[in-house]
C-alpha positions in Angstrom: 0.0 0.0 0.0 1.3 3.4 -0.9 0.8 6.6 1.0 -0.8 9.8 -0.3 2.4 11.7 -1.2 4.0 8.7 -2.8 6.8 9.5 -5.2 6.9 6.1 -7.0 10.4 5.4 -5.7 9.1 1.9 -4.7 6.7 0.0 -6.9 3.5 -1.8 -5.6 5.6 -4.9 -4.7 8.1 -3.0 -2.7 11.0 -3.0 -5.2 13.2 0.1 -5.5 12.8 2.1 -8.7 16.1 4.0 -9.2 14.8 6.1 -12.1 11.8 7.3 -10.0 14.2 8.2 -7.2 16.4 10.3 -9.6 13.4 11.9 -11.2 12.2 13.0 -7.7 15.5 14.9 -7.2 15.5 16.2 -10.8 12.0 17.7 -10.3 12.3 19.1 -6.8 16.0 20.0 -6.2 15.8 23.6 -7.5 19.4 24.5 -7.4 20.9 21.0 -8.2 22.7 20.7 -4.8 22.0 16.9 -4.6 19.5 17.2 -1.8 16.2 18.8 -0.8 16.0 21.7 1.6 13.0 21.9 4.0 10.9 24.0 1.6 11.7 21.8 -1.4 10.7 18.7 0.6 7.6 20.5 1.7 6.7 21.4 -1.9 7.4 17.9 -3.1 5.1 16.3 -0.5 2.4 18.9 -1.1 2.7 18.5 -4.9 2.2 14.7 -4.7 -0.6 14.9 -2.2 -3.9 13.3 -3.1 -7.3 14.9 -2.9 -8.4 12.1 -0.5 -5.7 13.4 2.0 -7.3 16.8 2.8 -5.6 17.1 6.2 -2.2 16.3 5.0 -1.6 13.1 7.0 1.4 12.4 4.8 2.8 15.9 5.4 2.6 15.4 9.1 4.3 11.9 8.9 7.1 13.3 6.8 7.6 16.2 9.1 7.8 14.1 12.2 9.9 11.3 10.7 12.4 13.2 8.5 12.5 16.9 9.0 12.7 17.2 12.8 15.6 14.8 13.5 17.5 15.4 10.2 20.1 17.9 8.9 18.9 20.9 6.9 19.3 19.1 3.6 17.8 15.7 2.8 20.5 14.2 0.6 20.3 11.4 -1.9 23.8 10.2 -1.1 24.6 9.4 2.5 
């Protein structure tokens, strides 16, 4: 089951889709730094949100899970 702000990085069977992962950064990494700043991550999540998620459940989950404990840039390479 996929969540409402799904980026397609994993398919319905749970397999990683490298091209979808790269496409996510190509679309949302505005200055091509190799990572997403808070506002870029926010716009990515809001841009992928579904109409059936009017309260932004996925936004809250991403905020709690990634943004609070992480560095200012969410990078694709660790």
